[in-house]
N, C-alpha and C positions, 0 to 999 in steps of 0.2 A: 454489400458490406465490403469495406476496403480489405485488401488482401496483404497490404504491406507488412503488417505486424506479424502475421503468421509466417510470412516469408522470412522476416528478420529472425524470429525465434527459431524456426526450424533450421535455417541456414547457420545461424550462430551456434546453436547448441549441438548441431552435428559436426561443428568445427570443420567445415569444408571450405571456408573462405579464408583468404589471406588478409591480414591486417593491412589496411590502407590508410592509416591515420594521416590526416592532412597536417602539413607543416605550417600552415598559415596560423597566424595569431599565437605562436608559441614562444616568441622572443620575450625574454624577461626584461622588465623595466628596471632601471637603476634609480636611486634616489635623485629627485630633481629632474629626471628625464621625462618629457611628455610621453604619454602612451596613446597610440592611435588605435581606436577600437573600430573595426571594420563593420560595415553594414552590407546586407545583400542588396540594398537599394542604392545607398549613397554613403560615402565615408563621412563620419562626423568629425568635428574639430578635435584635434589632439588636446588632451587634458592631463593634468598632473594628478596622480593617485595619492590622496592624502586624507587624513582624518580618521576618526573612530567609526567602525561599522559594527552594528549589533545584529545578530541573527537569532531568531527564536526557533527552537527545535523541540521535538518530542523525545529526542534521544537522551534521556536523563542518564542512561548508563554509560554514555561516552564523554560526558562533560569533563572528566579529569584524565581522559586518555587520548583517544583519537582526535577529538575536537580541540583539545589543548594543543596537540601537535599541529593541527591545521592552522591555528592562530599564529603559531611560531613560524610555520612555513610561509604563510602569506605575508607576514611582517618581514621575513627575510627577502622576499621578492620585492615588496614595496615598503621600504624602511620608513616612509612617512605616513604609513597607514597601520592601524591596529584593528584587531577583531575581538569582539566579546560575544560568546555564545550564551544565550539564555535558555536553559533547559526547563521545560514546563511539563508538569505531570498531567494535569487535566487540560491538555493542550487546546483542543477545539473550543471548549467552553471559555477558557481564559482569553484566547485570541479573539473570539467573537465579541467579548466584552470590550476588549481594547480597541477593536475596530469601531465599535459603536461610539467610543469616547475619543476617537482619533488619537490614540496613544500607541501607535504601532512602532516596533523597532524598524531598522532599515530593511531587513529581509525577513520574510516569514514563509512558513509552509501554509499555503492557502487552504483554509477549511473547505471541505467538499460542499458545504451548504451555501457557499458564496456563488451567487448567480453571475454568469458571464457578463450580463448587462451592467453589473455593478463594478466590474474590474477597473474601468477607467477612473472611477471615483477614488479608488485607493492606491492603484498601482501604476508604475511608470511603464511605458512601452519598452520592450527589450529587443526590438528589431535591429538596433545598432550594435549588437554583440557579435554579429556575424555567424549566428548559430541556426538561423531559420531553416536553411536547407540541409542541415546536418543532424537534426534531431527527430525523434519519433514523438507522437502526440502533439505536434505543433498546433493543430487546429482545436485541441480540447480546451485550451485556455486562451483563445484569441477572439477578437471582436472587431468587426469592420476592417479586416485585413491587418490588424495590429496584434503582435504577440505580447501577452501580459504575464504568462506563466510558463515555466520550463519544468518538465517532469524531473523529479529526483531519481527516477528509475522505475522499472516495472517488475512485477513478480507474478508467478503462477500460483494459484491456490491449490494446496494439496496436503498430504499427510507427511509431516516430518517425524521420523521414528528412530528409536534406539535399536540398532541391530542386535546388540547383546541381549537386550530384553526379549526380543523376538526369539532368539536362539534358546534362551533359558526356558521359554514357554513352549518350545517345540514347534515354532512357526518357521517353516523352511522356505516359503515363498510369500511375496507380498500379495495381499488379497486382491482379486480381480473382480469379484462380485460382492454385493452387499451382504449376502449370506456368509461368504468367506470372511468378510471384515468382522461381522458380529461373532463368528466362531473364533476368530483370532482374539477378539476382546475377551471372550469367555476363558480362553486358555491363559491369557495374561492375568486375569482376575484370579484364576485358580492357583497361580504361582505367587500370589500376593503382590502383584504389580498393578498399579493403577493404569488401566488401558489408555485413557485419553485425558489430557489436561485441558480444561475449558477456561480456567481463570474467570469463572462466572462472576465473582464479586467485582472484579476490575471492569467488567462489562465490555469494553472495547474489543477484547480478543474474540468476541462472538460475531464480529462483523463477517467472518468467513461464511457463516450459515446463510446470510443474505446473498452473498455471491454464489453460493451453491444453488440458490434458486434460479440463477441465470443458467446454470448447467442443466438443471432439471428441464427447463423449457426450451433451451437452445437459443433463446432470444438475447442477443448481445446488447440490446437496448431495453431490457426489461423495465427498468425504472421509467423510462420515457413512454413505454407502452402503457404502464400503469396510469400515467397522467390522463390517458384517454378513457379510462375505465371508471365506472361508478362504484364497483366493488372489487378492487384488485386482490383482496385477501380471502378469496373463496376457499372453502373446504375442497381438498384435492387439487388446489392450485399449486404453483411452484413453491411458494413459501411454506405452504402446509406440508408438502412432501419433504422439503429440506428440514424443516423444524421437527417433523415427526421422527426423523432419524436421530436428531439430537435428544429428543425426549425419550426415545427408546434406550439410548446410551445411558441417560440419567436414571431411568426407571430400573434398568437392569444392574445398576451399580458399577457401570463401566467408567465412571468419572469420579472426581474427588468426592469423598464421603460428605463433607460439609461444604456445600457450594458457596456459602456466604463467608467463608474464612480462607478463600483461595488467595494466592499472592503471585503476581506476575514474575517478579525477580526471582523468587524462590523456586518457581516452577521450572525455570531454565536449568537450574542446578539439578532438580529432580529428574528431568528428562535426560540430562547429560549423564547422570549416575545410573539411570535405569529404574529408579523408584517409580517413575512414570514412564510410559512407553511412547506416547504420541501427542502431537499437536495437529489441529486443523488450522493452518495459517499459511501465509505466503512464504515462498522459498527464502525470503529475507531472514527468517528465524533460524535457518540452518547454521550460519556462522556464529550466531549467538549461543546456540547449544554447544557448539564446539568450544567456544571461548569460555564456557562455564564448566569445563572439565572433561569433555568427551574428545574424540579424535575424528578426523575426516573419514577414516575407514569405518567408524562405528555409527555414523549417522546416514540415514537414507531418506528418500523423498519419492512419494508415488501419488497418483491421482486417487482421490476418494471415490470408491465405487458407490453410486447412488441407486443402482438397480442390479438385477441379476443377468443382464445381457452379456457382461464381460467386455463391453465396448468402453474403453477408457475415454473420459472427457474431462476437460479442465478449463477454467477461465483464467485469462491473463488480463491484468489491469495495471494502470499506472499507479504509483504511490503518490504521495503529496506533490504538488507543484510549488516551486519557488516563485515568490513574487517580491518585487522591490517597491518599497514605500515611495510613492511619488513625492512625498513631502520630506524625504530624507535630506538632512543637512549636508550629507556627503554622498550625493547620488553617484558621481563617477566611481568612487571607491566601492560603493555597494555593488554596482554593476560589475566592476572588475573582480570582486570577490565571487560573485555568482558565476562568472565566466571561468574563473580559476577552479571552482568546485566542479563544474561540469567537465572541463577539459583535462585538468591536471591532478586533482586531489586523489583520484582512485577510490572515491567514496562508494561507488557502485560495486567495486570489487569486495571490499571488506564488509559492506552491508548486505552482500548476497543478492544484489539486484541484477536484472538484465539491463545493461547500460542504455541511457537515452540517446547517446551518440550512435549514429548508424554504422560508423566504421569501427566500432569497438565491440569485441565479442565478450560474453560473460566468462568468468573464470571458474565459477562454481561447478565442481564435478557432479554434484547431485542433480543439477539441472540437465546435464547430458544423460544421466541414467533415467531421469523422469521422461525425457523426450524419446528415449529408446523404446518406451512402451507405446509409442505412436498414438498419443491421445489426440482426440479431436479438440483443437484449441478454439475457444470462443473469445473473440476480441471485445472486451467490455467497452461499450461506448460511454462517453461522458454524459452525465446527467444534464438535461436541458433545462432552460429557465422555467418551463411550464411545470415540470416535475418538482423542481426546487421550490417554486412558489407554493405549491400544495404542501409539500413535506415541511417546509419552514412554517407555514401557517398552522399546521397541526402539531408542529414540533416532533416530527417523526424521527425516531432514532432506531435504526435497524437493529442495533445490539440490544437496546432496551426492549424492543419487540420480541427478540429471541428470549430474553429473560422472562418477560411476562407470559409468553406462550408455555414455557417450561414450568414455571412456578405456579401458574394458575391451575385450579382444580379442574377446569373444563376448558380445553384448548379451543373448542368451537366457540365458546362464549368470548374468549379473548380475541379471536379473529373477527367476530361479529362487531365487537367494540371498536376495533381498529378500522373496520369498514365504515362504521358510523362516523368516526373522527375524520376519516378521509372525505366522506361525502359532505360533512359540515364545512370542512376547509374549502372544498371545491365551490360550494354554493356561496360561501362568503366572498370568495375571490370573484365569482361571476357577477355579483351585485355591484362591484366597484366599477 
């Protein structure tokens, strides 16, 4: 397994390196002035940045704030170019439909179900942006030596919590074992505080439980390993162990009382106020809780303990990858916008991400506290085409899997049904 991401995280979060930001490609272009975009292989012809660029995003909460400011800042740098951000609620499903109908905006966040072999069909190579040697996850969305996707940032999976809620419940230390975690939940419940917000109805926030299965097994390529298996959803397997913890939380009343009436946007205010105490999500949610009424001092972040060994473990994974529509009518402007977002916007800072640029350290204090617990970091590998072919064939949705496992009367039956769907999908593909 590659060690570069662990080195990046530990080094950056320990804040022991000096910022060494490159000064290349930082010069602003003026109206009417050609912009030279550098490549790691060869320089491309200078072009003028102009026209309207549309970018599809899942950040519906930012459309009237940060993203609006981004459009203004980019227009100020390139007066002949404008930006429109399209915020989409049911993002992955909507974008997949638009991909099928060839109606993509200029830049999208590439859904995780898109196979790397399909990247050239939809997206333009990005090697001419001069970023190849400066970013992490370069190989995750590349094919035949060409870069097609650039990570928007990465995050560690863990528990974001309200420190005041913990204090009110008499919890003086973050839990280091599963028993301690469940005991903390009981104390919170006794104080009338909802221990964990699942956002069960919205479904997508449950993706973290699939990632915790990686932590259970220690396999950074768990999904890819599953592609080689006939029955990946075995009882006592990694998903079973991770989902069992979620089911315990639900059965003991440590989550929302009515799972089918949960609300993502409202939950951020509830965690910020202390009505709810915790999330299991990536560290990107930390600034969102702060923005919804809390303070930096009152929000913490720690690894979810999955057993009673006391050995902290966590997975780190890339968030969405940006891709540029190869059929964009304003391809140079779209590429210029993506380069600006990566290098100059500061998106990773306010989004709470670990930056994709190697020479930029994260600013989120909670990440430094998280790493101070010395967790073993598992570097999540990208899903390969073999896994994606099977999961797409059976329409495997990891968050829906978590829903079914928890809501079903018999979790063993649900897992058996998923194994059957997996086997049928594999056999169908083998016949082709």
